[in-house]
C-alpha positions as CSV (number, residue, x, y, z in Angstrom):
1,M,86.1,-33.7,49.5
2,E,87.0,-30.9,51.1
3,N,90.0,-32.7,53.2
4,Q,91.1,-33.1,49.6
5,V,90.7,-29.4,48.4
6,E,92.8,-28.3,51.9
7,T,95.2,-30.9,50.8
8,Q,95.7,-29.3,47.5
9,E,95.4,-25.4,48.4
10,L,98.3,-26.2,50.9
11,E,100.9,-27.9,48.5
12,T,99.9,-24.9,46.5
13,Q,101.0,-22.5,49.4
14,D,103.8,-24.3,50.0
15,S,105.2,-24.7,46.5
16,N,104.3,-20.9,46.0
17,S,106.7,-20.5,49.4
18,N,109.4,-22.2,48.1
19,L,109.6,-20.3,44.4
20,S,109.6,-17.3,46.9
21,D,112.3,-18.6,48.8
22,I,114.6,-19.4,45.7
23,F,113.6,-16.0,44.3
24,D,115.2,-14.4,47.8
25,I,117.7,-16.9,47.8
26,L,118.9,-15.3,43.9
27,S,118.4,-11.9,44.7
28,G,120.7,-12.2,47.5
29,V,123.7,-14.2,45.5
30,G,123.1,-11.5,42.8
31,L,123.7,-8.5,45.4
32,V,126.4,-10.5,47.1
33,G,127.8,-10.7,43.5
34,G,127.3,-6.8,42.7
35,V,129.2,-6.0,45.6
36,V,132.2,-8.8,45.2
37,G,132.5,-6.7,41.1
38,S,133.0,-3.6,42.9
39,F,135.3,-4.9,45.5
40,L,137.4,-5.8,42.3
41,S,136.6,-2.5,40.5
42,N,134.5,-4.1,37.6
43,A,131.4,-2.0,37.0
44,S,129.9,-3.6,34.2
45,F,130.5,-7.4,36.4
46,A,128.8,-5.9,39.6
47,A,126.1,-4.3,37.2
48,I,125.1,-7.9,36.3
49,P,124.4,-9.1,39.4
50,I,122.4,-6.2,40.5
51,S,120.3,-6.2,38.0
52,F,119.6,-9.7,38.0
53,S,118.8,-9.2,41.9
54,V,116.2,-6.2,41.3
55,A,114.7,-8.4,38.6
56,L,114.1,-11.0,41.0
57,Q,112.9,-8.9,43.7
58,I,110.2,-7.6,41.1
59,A,109.2,-10.5,39.7
60,N,109.1,-11.7,43.6
61,R,107.2,-9.3,44.6
62,R,104.6,-9.6,41.7
63,Q,104.9,-13.4,42.9
64,L,103.7,-12.1,46.4
65,K,100.9,-10.0,45.2
66,V,99.6,-12.9,43.1
67,E,99.9,-15.1,45.8
68,L,98.5,-12.6,48.1
69,A,95.0,-12.0,45.9
70,R,95.0,-15.6,45.1
71,I,95.2,-16.3,49.4
72,Q,92.1,-13.2,49.8
73,E,90.1,-14.4,47.0
74,S,90.3,-17.9,48.5
75,S,89.6,-16.5,52.5
76,T,86.7,-14.5,51.0
77,M,85.4,-17.8,49.2
78,E,85.7,-19.3,52.7
79,M,84.0,-16.7,54.2
80,T,81.3,-16.6,51.5
81,Q,80.6,-20.5,52.0
82,Q,80.9,-20.2,55.9
83,M,78.6,-17.1,55.9
84,N,75.9,-19.3,53.7
85,S,77.0,-22.3,55.6
86,N,75.9,-20.1,59.1
87,H,72.5,-18.7,57.1
88,S,71.4,-21.8,56.6
89,S,72.0,-23.0,59.6
90,L,70.7,-20.2,61.1
91,V,68.0,-20.7,58.8
92,G,67.1,-23.9,59.8
93,Q,67.3,-23.1,63.4
94,L,64.6,-20.2,63.0
95,Q,62.6,-22.4,61.1
96,Q,62.5,-25.4,63.6
97,L,62.5,-22.2,66.4
98,K,59.1,-21.2,64.4
99,E,57.8,-24.8,64.6
100,Q,58.5,-25.6,68.2
101,G,56.4,-21.9,68.9
102,A,53.7,-22.4,66.9
103,K,53.7,-26.0,68.2
104,S,53.6,-24.3,71.9
105,L,51.4,-21.6,71.0
106,N,48.6,-24.4,69.8
107,Q,49.1,-26.7,72.7
108,Q,48.8,-23.6,74.9
109,D,45.8,-22.5,72.7
110,Q,44.1,-25.8,73.6
111,K,45.0,-25.9,77.3
112,F,43.6,-22.3,77.4
113,Q,40.2,-23.4,75.4
114,T,39.9,-26.2,77.5
115,L,40.1,-23.6,81.0
116,V,37.6,-21.3,79.4
117,N,35.3,-24.2,78.5
118,E,35.6,-25.4,82.2
119,L,35.1,-22.1,84.1
120,S,32.1,-21.7,81.3
121,D,30.4,-24.8,82.9
122,R,31.1,-24.3,86.3
123,V,29.8,-20.3,85.7
124,Q,26.2,-22.2,83.8
125,D,26.6,-24.8,86.7
126,N,26.8,-21.8,89.5
127,K,23.8,-19.9,87.5
128,E,21.7,-23.2,87.8
129,S,22.8,-23.8,91.5
130,F,21.8,-20.3,92.3
131,T,18.5,-20.3,90.2
132,L,17.4,-23.1,92.3
133,L,18.7,-21.8,95.5
134,N,16.6,-19.2,94.5
135,G,13.5,-20.8,93.9
136,K,14.1,-22.8,97.3
137,E,14.2,-19.5,99.0
138,N,10.9,-18.7,97.5
139,E,9.6,-21.7,98.5
140,L,10.8,-20.9,102.1
141,E,9.6,-17.5,102.1
142,Q,6.4,-18.6,100.9
143,F,6.0,-21.5,103.4
144,A,7.0,-19.1,106.5
145,H,4.2,-16.9,105.4
146,Q,2.3,-19.8,105.7
147,L,3.2,-21.0,108.8
148,E,3.0,-17.0,109.9
149,S,-0.7,-16.6,109.3
150,Q,-1.3,-20.1,110.6
151,L,0.2,-18.9,114.0
152,N,-1.7,-15.7,113.6
153,K,-4.7,-18.0,113.2
154,V,-4.1,-20.2,115.9
155,Q,-3.6,-17.8,118.2
156,N,-6.3,-15.7,117.6
157,V,-8.5,-18.8,118.3
158,V,-6.3,-19.4,121.7
159,E,-7.3,-15.8,122.5
160,T,-10.9,-16.1,121.6
161,L,-11.3,-19.7,123.5
162,Q,-9.6,-17.4,126.0
163,N,-12.3,-15.2,125.7
164,I,-14.6,-17.6,126.2
165,E,-13.5,-19.5,128.7
166,N,-13.1,-15.7,130.7
167,L,-16.8,-14.6,129.8
168,S,-18.0,-18.3,131.1
169,Q,-16.2,-17.8,134.5
170,I,-18.2,-14.0,134.0
171,I,-21.3,-15.9,133.6
172,R,-20.7,-18.5,136.4
173,T,-20.0,-15.8,138.4
174,N,-23.1,-13.6,137.2
175,S,-25.6,-15.1,135.2
176,E,-28.3,-12.5,135.2
177,G,-25.6,-10.4,132.8
178,A,-26.6,-10.1,129.3
179,E,-23.7,-8.2,128.0
180,A,-21.5,-11.4,129.2
181,Y,-23.8,-13.8,126.9
182,Y,-23.5,-11.2,124.3
183,Q,-19.7,-11.0,123.8
184,R,-19.8,-14.8,124.5
185,G,-21.5,-15.7,121.2
186,L,-19.3,-12.6,119.0
187,N,-16.1,-15.2,119.7
188,H,-18.4,-18.4,119.1
189,Q,-19.8,-17.0,116.1
190,K,-15.7,-15.6,115.5
191,L,-14.9,-19.1,116.2
192,G,-17.7,-20.9,113.3
193,D,-19.6,-22.4,116.5
194,K,-23.3,-20.8,115.1
195,T,-25.2,-22.6,117.2
196,G,-23.5,-21.7,120.4
197,A,-23.8,-18.1,119.2
198,I,-27.7,-18.5,119.0
199,K,-28.0,-19.9,122.3
200,D,-25.7,-17.3,123.8
201,Y,-27.8,-14.6,122.2
202,T,-30.9,-15.8,122.8
203,E,-29.7,-16.4,126.6
204,A,-28.8,-12.0,126.0
205,L,-32.3,-11.4,124.7
206,Y,-33.9,-13.1,127.7
207,L,-32.3,-11.0,130.1
208,E,-32.5,-8.1,127.9
209,S,-35.8,-7.7,125.2
210,N,-34.5,-4.6,123.6
211,Y,-30.7,-6.2,123.0
212,A,-30.8,-4.8,119.3
213,K,-27.6,-6.2,118.5
214,A,-28.2,-9.3,119.5
215,Y,-31.7,-9.7,117.3
216,H,-29.1,-8.4,114.6
217,N,-26.0,-11.0,115.4
218,R,-28.9,-13.7,115.7
219,G,-31.0,-12.8,112.5
220,V,-27.9,-12.9,110.6
221,L,-27.3,-16.6,111.9
222,L,-30.4,-17.9,111.3
223,A,-30.4,-16.6,107.7
224,E,-27.1,-18.1,107.2
225,I,-28.3,-22.0,108.9
226,G,-32.0,-21.6,106.3
227,N,-34.2,-20.2,109.0
228,R,-35.0,-17.0,107.1
229,K,-38.1,-16.6,108.6
230,Q,-37.4,-16.1,112.2
231,A,-34.2,-13.9,110.6
232,V,-36.7,-11.4,109.3
233,E,-38.5,-11.0,112.5
234,D,-34.9,-10.5,114.8
235,L,-33.8,-8.3,111.9
236,R,-36.7,-6.3,112.5
237,L,-37.0,-6.1,116.1
238,A,-33.5,-5.4,116.0
239,A,-34.7,-2.3,113.6
240,K,-37.1,-1.1,115.8
241,Y,-34.7,-1.2,118.8
242,Y,-31.9,0.8,116.9
243,F,-34.0,3.4,116.3
244,E,-35.7,3.6,119.6
245,Q,-32.2,4.0,120.8
246,G,-31.1,6.3,118.1
247,D,-28.6,4.2,116.3
248,I,-29.5,5.3,112.6
249,D,-27.0,3.4,111.1
250,S,-27.3,0.0,112.5
251,Y,-31.3,0.6,111.9
252,E,-31.0,0.9,108.6
253,Q,-28.4,-2.0,108.0
254,A,-30.8,-4.2,109.8
255,R,-34.0,-3.1,108.2
256,N,-32.4,-3.5,104.8
257,L,-31.2,-6.6,105.5
258,G,-34.7,-7.7,107.1
259,K,-35.8,-6.3,103.6
260,E,-33.5,-8.5,101.5
261,F,-33.9,-11.5,103.3
262,Y,-38.0,-11.3,103.1
263,Q,-37.4,-11.2,99.7
264,V,-35.5,-14.4,99.5
265,R,-37.4,-16.3,101.5
266,H,-40.9,-15.1,99.3
267,S,-39.2,-15.7,96.1
268,P,-40.6,-18.4,94.2
269,V,-37.9,-20.8,93.7
270,N,-37.2,-20.8,97.7
271,S,-41.0,-20.9,98.9
272,E,-41.3,-25.1,99.1
273,T,-37.9,-24.7,101.4
274,V,-39.3,-21.9,103.0
275,A,-42.0,-24.1,104.3
276,T,-40.2,-27.3,105.5
277,T,-38.3,-24.4,108.0
278,D,-41.0,-22.3,109.5
279,S,-41.6,-24.2,112.4
280,Q,-40.1,-23.7,115.4
281,G,-39.8,-27.4,115.8
282,E,-37.2,-27.2,113.0
283,M,-35.7,-23.8,114.7
284,S,-35.0,-25.8,117.5
285,E,-33.4,-28.7,115.6
286,E,-31.0,-26.4,113.7
287,M,-30.2,-24.6,116.7
288,T,-28.5,-27.8,118.1
289,S,-27.0,-29.2,115.2
290,A,-23.2,-29.5,115.4
291,P,-21.2,-26.5,115.1
292,M,-20.7,-25.1,111.1
293,D,-17.4,-23.6,109.9
294,L,-17.4,-19.4,109.9
295,V,-19.4,-18.1,107.3
296,T,-18.7,-14.8,106.6
297,V,-21.8,-12.2,106.0
298,G,-20.0,-9.3,103.9
299,G,-22.2,-8.1,101.1
300,L,-25.1,-8.1,104.1
301,F,-24.3,-5.1,105.6
302,D,-21.6,-3.2,103.0
303,D,-19.8,-3.9,100.2
304,E,-16.9,-2.2,101.2
305,I,-16.8,-3.9,104.7
306,D,-15.0,-7.3,105.7
307,G,-16.7,-10.2,106.8
308,E,-14.8,-9.8,110.5
309,Q,-15.6,-6.3,110.4
310,N,-19.2,-7.2,109.8
311,I,-19.6,-9.7,112.8
312,S,-17.6,-7.3,114.9
313,I,-19.9,-4.0,114.0
314,L,-22.3,-4.4,116.6
315,G,-20.0,-5.5,119.4
């Protein structure tokens, strides 16, 4: 369709160009005729060709103006059509670019969201791992504290056994020393060996009959194994010798403790139990029994002093 329109326009332009050429030829002929007439001295004859030539030139100029206006209008229409076509093409390209851009942005947003989700999962996993590690660290710290506590206990036991061995060596060298028996009894008592401690305190009292500390500690152990009658007697003697030696604090402790054991021994609930453990033979049987676990005697002397301090207070 466009090719036909262009062909028609070209034919119209050719015909208009031919018409202009004819007007130019005729105008030229008229001028030549006017010139010839002027040479022949015939003014009227010369005026006619010249007038005809001028008329042809005027017509030709009008034709040219019309042609120029038509060409200008045609060019304007072509330019407008071309601009509309270019505009449509640009709009289509822009729309296509917009769709591609939106699609690309959507894809980038999905990738970014996926990356954010992965990072969030990793952060959560790291938090859980960190919490787990903290829990393990706390468990390890507690286990380390337990091991340290056990190690300290083992070291104390080893030191106590070493003390017992050293004191036993001293006793083998000099069996007449009451202090060595007393100190070894303290170490046996520290290990929970009540029978061994009572034997050593008894040996110390055999060598030194007024050894108040030995009476005091033996009385506590006798009370713990149930022989409260002998315990009360030992604490009575301990209080007596403390008073004679001027140790008033220990005197009051032994006296008060003896009163407490006496009251417990003579209570209705424990009367039958005391009756069955009053004989010396039963006390000897209890003294030869297997070693018992260490039992603290906190509260028997002073509520504010712990068990180990109570045991060693007389040492």
